[in-house]
C-alpha positions in Angstrom: -97.2 -26.6 -13.3 -95.0 -24.8 -15.8 -93.5 -21.4 -14.8 -92.0 -20.4 -18.2 -94.4 -17.5 -18.6 -94.0 -16.4 -15.0 -95.6 -17.5 -11.7 -98.7 -15.4 -12.3 -100.1 -17.9 -14.8 -100.0 -20.9 -12.4 -103.3 -20.4 -10.5 -105.4 -19.9 -13.6 -103.9 -22.8 -15.5 -104.2 -25.1 -12.4 -108.0 -24.5 -12.4 -108.3 -24.8 -16.1 -107.0 -28.4 -16.1 -109.3 -29.4 -13.2 -106.9 -29.0 -10.3 -107.0 -27.2 -7.0 -103.5 -28.0 -5.8 -100.2 -27.4 -7.5 -96.4 -27.8 -7.4 -94.0 -25.5 -9.1 -90.2 -25.2 -9.4 -88.9 -21.9 -8.0 -86.5 -21.7 -11.0 -85.2 -23.9 -13.8 -84.5 -27.1 -11.9 -81.6 -28.1 -14.1 -79.6 -25.0 -13.4 -77.8 -23.5 -10.4 -79.0 -20.0 -11.4 -82.1 -18.6 -9.6 -83.4 -15.2 -8.9 -86.2 -13.7 -6.9 -89.5 -13.2 -8.8 -90.5 -9.6 -9.8 -92.9 -7.7 -7.5 -95.4 -7.5 -10.4 -95.3 -11.3 -11.0 -95.9 -11.9 -7.3 -98.8 -9.4 -7.1 -100.5 -11.1 -10.1 -99.9 -14.6 -8.7 -101.4 -13.7 -5.3 -104.3 -11.9 -6.9 -105.2 -15.0 -8.9 -104.8 -17.3 -5.9 -107.6 -15.2 -4.3 -109.6 -14.9 -7.6 -109.8 -18.7 -8.0 -110.2 -19.3 -4.2 -107.2 -21.6 -4.0 -106.0 -22.8 -0.6 -102.3 -21.9 0.0 -102.0 -25.1 2.1 -102.3 -27.0 -1.2 -99.2 -25.3 -2.9 -95.6 -26.4 -2.8 -92.4 -25.7 -4.6 -90.0 -28.6 -5.6 -86.3 -28.0 -5.1 -83.9 -28.0 -8.1 -82.4 -31.3 -9.3 -78.8 -30.2 -8.8 -79.1 -29.6 -5.1 -77.5 -32.3 -3.0 -77.2 -31.3 0.7 -75.9 -34.8 1.6 -72.9 -34.4 -0.7 -69.4 -34.9 0.7 -68.0 -32.7 -2.1 -67.5 -29.3 -0.3 -68.1 -27.2 -3.4 -71.3 -29.0 -4.3 -72.6 -28.9 -0.7 -71.9 -25.2 -0.3 -73.6 -24.3 -3.6 -76.5 -26.6 -2.6 -77.0 -24.8 0.7 -76.9 -21.4 -0.9 -79.4 -22.3 -3.6 -81.7 -24.0 -1.1 -81.7 -20.8 1.0 -82.6 -18.8 -2.1 -85.4 -21.2 -3.0 -86.9 -20.8 0.5 -86.8 -17.0 0.0 -88.6 -17.3 -3.4 -91.2 -19.5 -1.7 -91.7 -16.9 1.1 -92.1 -14.1 -1.4 -94.8 -16.1 -3.2 -96.5 -17.0 0.1 -95.8 -20.7 -0.5 -95.3 -22.5 2.8 -93.7 -25.7 1.6 -90.5 -26.6 -0.2 -90.1 -30.2 -1.2 -86.6 -31.7 -1.4 -85.0 -35.1 -2.0 -82.8 -35.6 1.1 -79.7 -36.3 -1.2 -77.0 -38.8 -1.9 -74.0 -39.5 0.3 -72.0 -40.5 -2.9 -70.5 -43.6 -1.2 -69.5 -41.9 2.0 -72.1 -43.8 4.0 -75.5 -43.0 5.5 -74.2 -41.5 8.8 -72.0 -39.0 6.9 -74.8 -38.1 4.5 -77.3 -37.5 7.3 -74.9 -35.3 9.2 -74.4 -33.2 6.0 -78.2 -32.9 5.5 -78.9 -31.8 9.1 -76.1 -29.3 9.1 -77.5 -27.8 5.9 -81.1 -27.7 7.2 -80.0 -26.0 10.4 -78.2 -23.3 8.4 -81.1 -22.5 6.1 -83.7 -22.6 8.8 -81.8 -19.8 10.6 -81.7 -17.7 7.4 -85.4 -18.1 6.4 -87.9 -18.6 9.2 -91.3 -19.1 7.6 -91.0 -21.9 5.0 -91.1 -25.6 5.9 -89.0 -28.3 4.3 -90.7 -31.5 3.1 -88.6 -34.6 2.8 -89.6 -36.8 -0.1 -89.1 -40.5 -0.1 -86.7 -41.9 -2.7 -85.5 -45.2 -4.1 -82.4 -47.1 -2.8 -79.9 -46.3 -5.5 -76.8 -44.2 -5.9 -76.2 -43.6 -2.2 -79.7 -42.1 -1.8 -80.9 -41.2 1.7 -84.6 -41.3 2.4 -85.8 -44.6 1.1 -87.1 -45.6 4.5 -88.6 -43.6 7.4 -85.9 -44.6 10.0 -83.6 -42.4 7.8 -86.1 -39.6 7.8 -86.3 -39.8 11.6 -82.5 -39.5 12.0 -82.7 -36.3 9.8 -85.5 -34.8 11.8 -83.8 -35.7 15.1 -80.7 -33.8 14.0 -82.5 -30.6 13.2 -83.0 -27.8 15.7 -86.2 -26.6 14.0 -87.7 -30.1 13.6 -91.2 -28.7 13.8 -90.6 -27.2 10.3 -89.9 -30.5 8.7 -92.7 -32.5 7.0 -93.0 -35.3 4.5 -94.1 -35.9 1.0 -94.9 -39.5 0.0 -94.3 -40.4 -3.7 -96.3 -43.4 -4.8 -93.9 -44.2 -7.7 -90.8 -43.9 -5.5 -92.5 -45.9 -2.7 -93.6 -48.7 -5.0 -90.2 -48.9 -6.6 -88.6 -48.9 -3.2 -90.8 -51.9 -2.1 -93.8 -50.3 -0.4 -96.8 -52.1 -2.0 -99.4 -49.3 -2.2 -101.7 -51.5 -4.2 -102.4 -53.9 -1.3 -104.3 -53.0 1.9 -101.7 -54.8 4.1 -98.9 -53.0 2.3 -100.6 -49.7 2.9 -101.1 -50.5 6.6 -97.4 -51.4 6.8 -96.4 -48.1 5.2 -98.8 -46.1 7.5 -97.4 -48.0 10.5 -93.8 -47.2 9.6 -94.4 -43.5 9.1 -96.4 -43.3 12.3 -93.8 -45.2 14.4 -90.7 -43.4 13.0 -91.8 -39.8 12.5 -95.5 -39.4 13.1 -98.2 -39.5 10.4 -99.0 -35.9 11.2 -95.8 -34.8 9.3 -97.2 -36.1 6.0 -98.3 -33.0 4.1 -98.5 -34.1 0.4 -98.8 -37.1 -1.8 -97.0 -37.2 -5.2 -99.5 -39.4 -7.0 -97.6 -41.1 -9.8 -97.8 -44.5 -11.6 -94.6 -46.3 -12.3 -93.1 -48.0 -15.3 -91.3 -50.5 -13.0 -92.2 -53.5 -10.8 -92.4 -53.6 -7.1 -89.1 -53.1 -5.4 -87.2 -52.4 -8.6 -85.4 -49.4 -7.1 -85.5 -47.6 -10.5 -87.8 -44.5 -10.2 -89.5 -44.0 -13.6 -92.9 -42.2 -13.5 -95.9 -43.2 -15.6 -99.3 -41.6 -16.2 -102.2 -42.7 -13.9 -103.5 -46.1 -14.7 -100.8 -46.8 -17.4 -98.2 -48.4 -15.1 -97.7 -51.2 -12.5 -99.8 -49.5 -9.8 -102.7 -49.2 -12.2 -106.2 -47.8 -11.7 -107.2 -50.7 -9.3 -104.0 -50.1 -7.3 -104.8 -46.4 -6.9 -108.3 -47.3 -5.9 -107.0 -49.4 -3.1 -104.5 -46.7 -2.1 -107.0 -43.9 -2.1 -109.5 -46.0 -0.2 -107.3 -45.3 2.8 -108.7 -42.2 4.4 -105.4 -40.8 5.7 -103.7 -40.9 2.3 -106.8 -39.8 0.3 -107.4 -36.7 2.5 -103.9 -35.3 1.8 -103.4 -32.9 -1.2 -102.3 -34.9 -4.3 -99.7 -33.6 -6.8 -99.2 -35.3 -10.1 -95.6 -35.6 -11.5 -96.7 -37.8 -14.4 -95.3 -37.5 -18.0 -96.6 -34.8 -20.3 -97.8 -31.2 -20.0 -101.1 -29.5 -19.0 -103.2 -31.6 -21.4 -101.9 -34.9 -20.1 -102.2 -33.7 -16.5 -105.8 -32.8 -17.2 -106.5 -36.3 -18.3 -104.7 -37.7 -15.2 -106.8 -35.4 -12.9 -110.0 -36.7 -14.6 -108.9 -40.3 -14.0 -108.1 -39.5 -10.3 -111.6 -37.9 -9.9 -113.2 -41.0 -11.4 -111.3 -43.2 -8.9 -112.6 -41.1 -6.0 -116.2 -41.4 -7.4 -115.8 -45.2 -7.7 -114.6 -45.4 -4.1 -117.6 -43.4 -2.8 -119.9 -45.6 -4.9 -118.4 -48.9 -3.5 -118.9 -47.8 0.0 
């Protein structure tokens, strides 16, 4: 959801487009600059959360794009840790429990080095802000990315002193592009099995429900509107027929603004209705 007019607009606009869950950025995601929201903005945000009877368990913030806590560049890593801490404080002030991050890129230094940097960073920020949980989002295997499989997620979690405050977000576009076939029941069972075996399915808190412009295993990461990509309406119907994945809050990161998101939400609701009808 857009935050250009302040956080206070988010609850009402979410309901207007047919949603009951939302994701926001805590600041402009393409800048290092961030500041705490004003008291007035927070009061009005929290008032409308109550007014529209929204469940805070269905809200999350998404970390800024510049943050890379796996970086081997000391200046970038230090700025990333400082901004991540500030983002957690913004979340806490808004009463948002979850902050979603991409684990980061080791920039060629190797997986072990990147994971060590990530866990060091998370151990620092968890000591500074004690109420917000971090969600690790799956990514594609490109550019030294960490987090394209759940063995890597397990290594991050194992290295964290406050591992109980780490959850997961599964992104369908990233997953499909990374080789997880969410359009096929056996592929979904394989995904479920890997998550359960490596980190525990109970850590999965949100789904980023996105179609993809790319083919299975492309490792590219280009989002598409629901039903317009290679997952397609039938693929989402298969994916959401799985009770575990369909019972988790869904967040759209599809192209467009509120109007396009309203159309995507309507499509998702139609998919749910068709699943109930088939059964």
